[in-house]
N, C-alpha and C positions, 0 to 999 in steps of 0.2 A: 504493500499499498503505500502511496505516495502523497506528502502533502505538501499542495500547492498554496501558498497564501492561506485565505479563508475557505478554501476546497480540498477535497480530498478526491484523486481521482483513482480508480480502483479498474486497473484493465482486467478485463475478460477474455481469453482468447480459448477457442474450440477451434477443433480439426474441421476443416470443409471437405468432405469426400464427393459431395456431388452436387446438392444446390443449398443454398441459404438463405435465409429470411434475416431481416433487422427488425429486432424490437427494441423501444424506447423502456427503460425502466429507470425509476428514479430512485435513488439510493439515500434515505434517509440514516443519518448515524448521531445519537446523541451522546454528549460531551458535557458532564457535569449538569446533567438535567437541561441543555439548552439545545434548541436545534440547530445543527450546523447547515450551511448552505451546501449544496451538491450539485453538481453536473451531471445532465442525462448522460447515461452509459450505454455504448450499443454493445448489445450481445449477438454473437451469431449462432444459430444452433441449426444442426444436421437432419435434414429433411430427406430419409431415404426411402427407398422402395414399402420397407417394411412399415415405416409411418405412415406413408401413403395408404397403404392396405388397411391398417387400423383406424384410418379418418373413415374410409370408404364403407368398413363391418359396421361403425356407429351410425353410420350415415342408414344402411339398410335397417339397422333396430328401429330406427325413429322413424321410416316410411312405411315398415308393415309391408300390407299388401301393396301397397302402391308401387308404379315404375319408376326404381329410383335414375335409371338414364334419362327419362323424360324429364324428371324434376331437376337433376343436375343440367340438362341442356337447356331447359327455360333460364335455370338460375344462372348460369355462366355465359349464357349467349352465344352458344357452340350447336351443332348438330348432333342427331345421336350417336354417330359412328364415334364424334370426338368426346364423347361423354363416354363410350363404353372403354376408348384407349385409356381414358383417365382411370375409369373404375377399375382396369387389368393392371394398369400400372405400367401400360405401354407410355404414358404422356406424362411427364413430371406434372404437378400439379403447380402451379404458380403463389405468390404471397397472396397477393389479391384474390384469386380464386379460393384460397384455402381461406382467405377472411371470410369471404360470402358463406360460405359454406359451413364455417363455424357459428355462424352470426345466425344463418337460416334454420339449423338443426338444433342449435342451442349445444355446442358439444364445447369442452373447454380445449384451447388451442395444448397447453401442458398433456394431455392425455394422450395425444398421438407423436409426442414428439420422442425419439430412440434416446434418452436419457442414458447415459453410461455414470459409474462409478457412486458418490455419495449422494448426489441430487436427487431427489425423489417430490415429485408434483402429487399435489394433493388438490380436492375439491371438498368444499365447504357452502354451508348456509350461515350467512352471517347472522346471528340471532338479536343484536343490538343495533339493528340498523332499520332505518324509517319503516322499507318495503318489507321485511319480514314479516311472514304470514304462518302462522302456526298452520291453517288449512293447507296451503300449498306446501309445507314440509311435510304432512301427512300424506298429502296427494305422492310425492315423490316417492315416499315410501309404497305407498300401494300399487305404481307404476312400475318400481323394481321388481316386487315378489310378484307381480301378475305377471310379469315377462318370465319369472323363472317359473312359475307356476305353470305355464302354458305350453313350456317345453318338453314335460312328459318326463317322468322318474329319472328316466335313463340318461337325461343330457344335461339336467341341472343339480345341485344339491346346496346347502349352505352349513358351513363347519363353524360353531362359535363357542367363543368362553362366556359363562355366567356369571360373573361377580356382582351383578344387579340382577333383578327380574326382568326380563326380557320383555320389551313391551309387544314383541307378538303375542305373548302369552296373556298377559293382563287385558288386552283389549276386547276379550272375550268375555270379559266379567264390569257387567255396568256399572256399578257402584266404583270398582275398583279402579277403571278405566275413566270414570268422572272425575274421581279423586286426582289419578296422576295429569291429567288434564289440565285442572282446576290447580294444583300444584304448580305446575311449570310456569303457567301465566300471572299466577300471582306471586310466589315467591322464587322462581328462579328469572324470569323477563319483568317482574315489577310492573306488569301492566296498570295504569292509571284506573282503569275498570275493575279493576279486583282491588283495589287498594283498602277498600273498607269491607269487601265481602267475607263471608264464611262459608265455608263448605257444606252443600246442601244434597244430600245423596240423590232425591227425588228431581231434582232441577236436570232437565234435558239438556242436552249439549246440542240439539239438532243434527248440522250438518257433519258437525265432528263426529258423532256418532254411527252416522253413513259409511263414514271413510273408514274408522278404525274397525267396523266390521267386514269390511271388505278385506282390510289388511289380515285379520285373525283369520278368514276363510283362505286367502290365498297364501297364508305362511301353513296350513295344513295340506296345501298341494305340492309342497318342497320337500324333497327327503331332505332331513336334517343329521348331524350330529352334534350334542350338546354338551359341554360339561359344566356340569354344576358345583356348587362348593355350600357346605354347613354357612356359609355367611351369605349366601346370594339374598336371602331375605332380608339382611340387617337394613339397608339402607332404606327401605319401602317402610319398615317396622318404626325406624327412626323418625322419619319422616310424618307419621301417623302422629307418634309421640311428640311432636313438637308443635303439632297443632290442637293435640288436647291439652298440653300445658298452656298453651297459647289464647285457648277457649277459642279455636277458629273453627268447631264445630257448630252448626246450628242447634242439634240436639244430638242426644245420646245414640238413636237410633242410627243415624249418618254415620257414625264410627262404626258400631254392630254390623252394619250392610258391608263395609269394608272386610272386617275380620271374617263374614261370612263367604263373602267372596274369593278371598285367601285361601280357606279352607277349600272348596269348590274347585278352585285350581290345583291345589296340593293334590286333591281326587283324583282328579282328572290326568293328572301328569302322573300320578304314580301307577293307575291303569295303562295308560299308555306305555308306559317303560315297561310294564308286565307281559304287556303284547309287542313290544318293539315296533311299536307303528301308532303314528298320528291319527285322528278321526274326528269327522263333524259331521253332522248332518245338516241340512242347507234344503230350501225349497226346491232346488235344483237336483239335492240328491245326494249321495254320501261322496265328501273329498275324504282321500285317506294317502297316505306316503308313508314309507318307511322312517323308522326315529331309533336314533342311538344315544343312549344317555351315559353318562359318567359322573361318579362324583370323585371329585379332586380334593385331597386333606390339604393342598399345597393352595394357600393365601392367593387369589387370583387377585392382580395388581389393576387390571382395566377389563372393559367388555372389547372384546374382537370378533367380529363377525367377517367370514369369509364366504364369498358367493361364487360358486363354478359355474361356467356356463359355456359351450363351444370350445373349449380349450382354453379360456381365459379366466382370469381369478379376479377379483374385486375383493379390496382387502378394506373394511371399515373398522375405524377403532377411534372409541367414546373420547370425549370431553365436555365441557361445559355441560354438565349433567345428561342432558337428552341428543347432546348433539355428536356430532361425529364426523370426522375426515375421512375420505375416501380415495384411495390411489389404485389406477390402475398397474403402476410399475410393478412388472415380473419379477426384480429383484428383492424390491421390498416384501411383495405376496408370498416369494418363498421363503424370506426370512420369516415372516407372521407366522406362516404354515409349519414351519420348522420347529418354532415356539409351540405353538398349538400341539404339535404331534409329540412331542418333548413330556407337555404336562399329561396327554392322553394316555402314553405309554406307563405311569406314575400313577393313573387313575385308576378308579374301581370301575366295569361294566357292571349298569344297573338293568340294562334292557335284557330281556329274558330269562338272564341268567342271575345269580348272586339275591335270592329269594331272601334269606336273612339279611344280607346288607344293605339292600332295598330298604326291607321294613326299617330297620334301625337309623337309616338316613332321612326316611320322612317322618318317624319318630320325632327326629330332634326336631326337624322344622316344624312339627304340631306341637312341640313344648314351648319353642317360642312363641308361636301365636297364642297359646294359652295365657303366656305371660301378657301378651298385648290386652286378651282379653280381660284379664283382672285388671289392668290398669286402666281401660274404657270403663270398667265397672266402676271403680276408685275414682274418678273424674267427675262425675256426674252427681 
């Protein structure tokens, strides 16, 4: 790093093997809590055939049954043959074309760059920006799960560590789901509309519940391997305890309803672990997929979810309570996959086998729930 007067000049040098694009990134440096004036730094990144193929694959996901060649031809102002050449990688996309495609199909440019070394691109939804909407956040989750569940049980799967109660599960239980959505908006986002409100289990959340119901259903259509721990319920219990001690329940029954939902969730989870299969009945019929459940006695430091489809891995790492960072990076995903696999190898398989250990695991969780029920009874 070279210091020039009141500016820092940071040279970035990348090998340019085939084609480059230029991106301007403003770098902010903090020194003694003062913002130093910085110059715009040109960064050259490699756009190779693999990256172009990745971009086209993401476009195909978003257009669904539509003709992508026709969409690209209209967007880029070329004929169908030229569009097909770009889809095959015979003709390299220009920077202007990449920019148009990313904007049109809502694709992050970072997700298609062939990064090497320690640099890893992530996507996330900023919770504390003006246009953040929980509805849109939930719709994004619904879309991703729907895409996975529609692929069939042989082509997609989910692997996760459950340090906290997975929201895929809790969304199937009204009072618990309503509490979580209320908690996020009042106690995490600090939304003004919730500043003076108390939680009422009977208060419907309307459109929120329609989306969470669909998330719950789509989750049952995706095969999953899940590593749970004795501490998985702890954060939810602490959130309820905080609301009890702060007088944020409208009445005692609202707290009781949440406890009843947690009990129902544990009963369903235990049954599905015994069958090694997730199962739900809907108006359209039965939704079912394979289910592997493990118990880890090693403390899980974070929630990590990996979605596998079409030979690609999408890795989600939790942060800021209910938010997550997502990366397409193959080497980052491989690192996380190896971490999850190491934990899995040291865990106990509770699905189908280990009847005694499965019983003991759920007994411990229910004992925590009974402690919460006692606190509820003593708080009113």
